[in-house]
PAKE-530077 format. One record per residue (C-alpha): residue in three letters; x, y, z. Coordinates in pm, whole numbers, plus 50000, padded with zeros to 5 digits. Example, Ala and Ser with C-alpha at 12.3 -4.5 7.8 and 13.67 -1.06 7.14 Angstrom:
2
ALA512304955050780
SER513674989450714
end
This chain:
73
MET474524676351615
LYS474484706351847
ARG477874697051985
THR479384695251634
LEU477864728651541
LEU479094744151865
MET482614730451810
GLY482654743651452
LEU481534777951568
LEU484114777851846
MET486894768151603
ALA485904795551358
THR485854821251637
LEU489254811151769
ALA490754810551420
ALA489694846551364
CYS491204857651696
GLY494544841351622
GLU495264860451302
ARG498624877751296
ASP499254913351185
GLN499864913850810
SER501104949550771
LEU504624955550648
ALA507184972350864
THR508564997850619
GLY510585017350870
SER509315050550738
LYS507675075650964
PRO504035083650888
ASP504625120750947
THR507155124950665
LYS505965140150341
PRO505745116250045
TRP508135136949835
GLN510815135650105
ALA511565098650057
ALA515095085950018
GLN516655079849679
THR516605042849594
PRO517655023949281
TYR513955021349193
THR513115058349182
VAL512015072248850
LYS514385094148652
GLY513435130548669
TRP512375129549032
THR514655142249304
ALA514045134649671
GLY512715164449864
ASP511345183249560
LYS507555185849583
THR507105199649231
THR508845170949054
TRP507065146049282
GLU503655160349187
ALA504585160048818
GLN505715123848844
MET502505113649022
ARG500435131248756
THR502355113348480
ARG501995080048657
SER498255083848703
GLN497755094048340
THR499745063748226
GLN497355041448421
ASN494285059548287
GLU492385035748057
TYR490475063947887
ALA493705079747764
LYS494835046447616
VAL491625041047418
GLU491685074147235
end
């Protein structure tokens, strides 16, 4: 009984140590500003890369679209 419990504990411990890194390699630098991203086919119309004002306006619009309180009224 003790041996089975010890083996189970050992297996659980080793399984946790063998986990691989699950983060994505995006290739972007962490020190770049969010509004300085490159233009991609998926960018929203009305936002230009490098313009902080339009980026902030787009983020405000996006957050208000996801706001459940605004949808109920």
